Every structure is written in structure tokens, then in C-alpha cells.
C-alpha positions in Angstrom: 111.1 85.9 82.3 111.7 87.1 85.4 111.2 90.7 86.2 111.2 92.7 89.5 109.6 95.6 87.8 106.0 96.2 88.8 106.0 99.8 87.7 103.1 100.5 85.2 101.4 96.5 85.9 97.9 95.5 87.3 97.7 94.2 90.5 94.6 92.9 91.9 94.4 92.0 95.7 91.5 90.3 97.3 91.2 91.4 101.0 93.3 94.4 100.0 92.2 96.8 102.6 94.0 95.3 105.9 96.1 93.5 107.7 98.9 91.4 105.3 96.5 92.5 102.1 96.7 96.5 102.9 100.7 96.0 103.3 100.8 94.7 100.1 98.8 97.0 98.6 101.2 100.3 100.0 104.1 98.6 99.3 102.7 97.8 95.1 101.5 101.5 95.4 105.1 102.7 96.3 106.7 100.7 93.7 104.4 102.2 90.7 101.9 99.5 90.3 97.8 100.1 89.6 95.6 98.6 92.1 92.6 97.0 92.9 91.7 96.6 96.5 88.8 94.2 97.0 87.1 94.4 100.3 84.5 92.0 101.6 81.9 94.1 103.6 80.9 97.3 105.0 82.4 96.9 107.9 86.0 96.6 106.2 85.1 100.0 104.5 86.7 102.7 106.7 90.1 100.5 106.5 89.5 100.2 102.7 89.5 103.7 102.0 92.5 104.7 104.4 94.6 102.4 102.3 93.1 103.8 98.9 93.9 107.1 100.2 97.7 105.8 101.6 98.3 104.1 97.6 96.8 107.3 96.1 98.9 109.6 98.1 102.0 107.4 97.4 100.9 108.5 93.4 99.2 105.1 92.2 96.2 104.6 90.5 93.5 102.6 92.2 90.0 101.4 93.1 88.3 99.7 95.8 85.8 97.3 94.8 83.3 95.9 97.6 82.6 91.8 97.2 81.6 88.6 99.0 83.9 86.4 96.9 82.4 83.0 98.1 80.0 84.0 95.0 80.9 83.0 92.7 79.7 85.9 90.4 81.9 88.7 92.5 84.4 86.8 91.4 83.8 87.4 88.2 82.6 90.8 88.2 85.6 91.9 90.5 88.2 91.0 87.8 85.7 92.2 84.7 85.9 95.4 86.8 90.1 95.6 86.6 90.1 94.8 83.1 87.5 97.2 82.4 89.6 100.1 84.2 93.0 99.0 83.6 93.0 97.3 80.0 94.3 93.8 82.1 95.7 92.7 85.4 99.3 91.1 85.7 99.3 89.8 89.0 96.5 88.2 91.4 96.7 87.9 95.0 94.3 86.2 97.5 94.6 87.3 100.7 90.9 86.5 102.1 90.8 83.8 105.4 88.3 83.1 108.3 89.7 81.3 111.1 87.5 79.0 113.4 88.9 77.3 116.6 86.3 75.1 118.0 86.2 71.4 118.3 85.0 69.0 115.8 82.2 67.6 118.0 80.5 71.4 118.7 81.0 72.5 115.3 78.1 73.2 112.9 76.8 72.6 109.7 76.8 75.8 109.5 79.8 76.9 110.6 81.6 74.1 108.1 79.7 75.4 105.0 80.6 79.3 106.2 84.8 78.0 106.4 84.2 75.8 103.3 82.8 79.0 101.3 85.5 81.4 102.5 89.1 79.2 102.8 88.2 76.8 99.5 85.7 78.4 97.4 86.4 81.1 96.9 90.1 80.1 96.5 88.8 78.0 93.5 86.7 80.2 91.5 89.5 83.2 92.4 92.4 81.4 90.7 89.8 80.1 87.8 89.0 83.7 87.3 92.9 84.8 87.5 93.5 82.1 85.1 91.2 83.6 82.3 91.2 87.0 82.7 95.3 87.5 83.9 97.8 88.8 80.8 100.3 86.1 79.4 103.2 86.1 82.0 101.0 87.0 85.3 101.3 86.0 88.2 98.8 84.2 91.4 99.2 83.9 94.8 96.8 82.7 97.6 97.6 83.0 101.2 97.1 79.6 103.3 98.5 78.6 106.7 101.2 77.0 108.1 99.1 74.5 110.2 99.0 73.0 107.0 101.6 71.2 108.8 100.8 71.3 112.1 99.8 68.1 114.5 96.9 69.8 116.2 93.3 69.9 117.1 90.7 72.6 117.1 91.6 74.0 113.8 89.5 71.5 111.8 87.7 73.6 109.6 90.5 76.2 108.9 93.5 74.0 108.0 91.0 71.0 106.5 89.4 74.3 104.4 92.8 75.6 103.4 94.2 72.1 102.5 92.9 72.1 99.0 94.4 75.2 98.2 97.6 73.4 97.7 95.8 71.2 95.2 94.2 74.2 93.2 97.7 75.6 93.3 99.6 72.7 91.3 96.9 71.6 89.1 96.2 75.8 88.3 100.3 75.8 87.6 100.2 72.7 85.5 97.1 74.1 83.1 98.0 77.8 83.5 102.3 77.6 83.1 102.2 77.5 79.0 101.0 81.1 79.1 103.7 81.9 81.9 101.8 82.3 84.7 102.8 80.9 87.7 100.8 80.0 90.7 101.9 79.5 94.4 100.8 79.8 97.9 102.5 81.0 100.6 101.7 79.8 104.6 102.4 82.1 107.3 102.5 81.2 110.9 100.0 83.0 113.2 100.3 86.8 111.9 100.6 89.6 114.5 96.9 90.6 113.4 93.5 90.9 114.8 92.5 88.2 112.4 94.7 86.0 114.7 93.8 87.2 118.2 90.1 87.1 117.9 90.1 83.0 118.5 92.9 83.2 120.9 92.5 82.6 124.9 95.4 84.5 126.5 97.4 81.2 127.2 97.2 80.1 123.5 98.8 83.5 122.0 101.8 83.2 124.7 101.8 79.0 123.4 101.9 80.4 120.0 104.4 82.8 120.5 106.9 80.6 122.0 106.3 77.8 119.1 108.3 79.1 116.8 112.1 78.3 116.3 113.1 82.0 115.4 110.7 83.1 118.5 107.2 85.0 118.1 104.3 85.3 116.0 104.6 86.5 112.0 104.9 89.8 111.1 103.2 90.7 108.5 106.4 92.8 107.3 108.2 89.8 106.8 105.0 87.9 104.7 105.1 90.9 102.2 108.2 90.4 100.9 108.2 86.8 100.2 104.9 87.6 98.3 106.0 90.4 96.3 109.3 87.9 95.0 107.2 85.2 94.1 104.6 87.4 92.0 107.9 89.3 90.2 111.4 87.9 90.1 110.8 84.7 92.1 107.9 83.8 88.8 109.9 80.7 88.6 108.8 79.1 91.5 104.8 77.7 90.7 103.2 74.9 91.5 104.5 75.4 95.3 103.1 76.0 99.1 106.0 78.2 100.6 106.1 77.7 105.1 107.2 81.3 106.6 106.7 81.2 110.0 110.0 81.7 111.4 109.9 77.6 112.2 106.6 77.4 113.6 105.7 74.1 111.4 107.8 72.5 108.7 107.2 69.4 106.3 
């Protein structure tokens, strides 16, 4: 059933400390949700603590969970912690990802394995655990990339390791649908966050800004409302990857 009211609902956000995840945490807190905010490592802890303080200031119940989600055991512990604290989980959103811009000829096995673990493996076991632990009529959403529809070099391990998430999403939507659980993926264009700039030269940034039909990079403020819609009133959209990028790529 459609329901845009998240007041009292439990929302678990992987990568919920900063950038898009941080904005989603704040937005859900303002609407009365209870939050589980995951972050990866000690390097992200200051951002996680700032976000926790902000959501608590908005009156939300929330707690932090640190863990490397490339280890499925940590995903199980994350969902178990949420269930133990709040009694159940209604919405699970995974914003975790890693970009590598590198020619195929120069990519090492270690880089390939890392990109696979972060962008594919973690996403798979996050969806798996969400399917096991979410309340009936729950919602699952994963952030992927608009490069899935691009014809380009240099991002082979990023777009290649995000691509399986489309298939995970379709399969999970079929398998979990009988419980009213919708499963979606959102594919933003290059977002105006530190996540993007670390890989790009000034010329490349200028190109990406010019490539979208509507002009400029993707703003996280244009992605957060779409994710929020898909996990509330937009629940009837399931098994789909939604491209939201201002006309950067399409298919």
C-alpha cells in the first residue's frame, strides 16, 4: 500500500554519514523516522557524528553503526543491531560505492577485487539481508550510476561492478514481492560531492558539467527526493533502475 508517512518508521542507511546518505538521514529525521546510520571507517566517523547530532537535534531516535560491508558478517550484524534496537526495519537504503577511473590495461587484480567487493558484493548481501529482516511492505533502494548507460572508457570497474545491481534488484523484487517489499535502484549522474572530484581532472569536470541536457552536475538535493518517493508513495515502482541525471545518459 502507498504511504508517504515515515513518522515512526525505521530507516537503515548504509553510507548514511555524508553526501547523499547524510542528506537522506537528515531528511528522514525531519519527517519523524527512526534512523540507523552506517558508516565505513574511522575516517568517516567525524561526519557520522555530525549527522547523528543533526538528526537527534531534529528529534529523531538514531544510532551509528561502523562496519566494512564488504564482509557479509558485518551486514548481518548491522541489520541485527537495527532489529534489536528498534524491533524491526521498514526501509533499507544502500548508498555505498567506490569510483575508480583507470584504463583497463593498468588495472590491477587488487583494484578489480576491491571494486567488485564494494560495488557488487556488498550490494548483493545488503539486499539479501534486507529481504530477510525487513518488515512486510518494506522498501529497498540501492544507489548505482548513470554510467550504466554510458559509452565510455576508463570506468570499466565502476560501471562494470555496479551493473550487476540492476539484476540483483530485478530478482529481489520478484522474490520479495509477495511480502509487499519493493526493490529499486537509482542511477544518478556525476554528483557534486567529494566522491566525484577525487577521480577527475579539471578538464574532465568541465566535460561532465557540460554533458547533461539540463546543464551541470547532479545535485544530491535532486536525488534525495526521488529516493524518498521510491520508498514511500512510489512503492509500486519495483524491479526498476531509475536514471536521474539531468539528461547525462539515457536508454
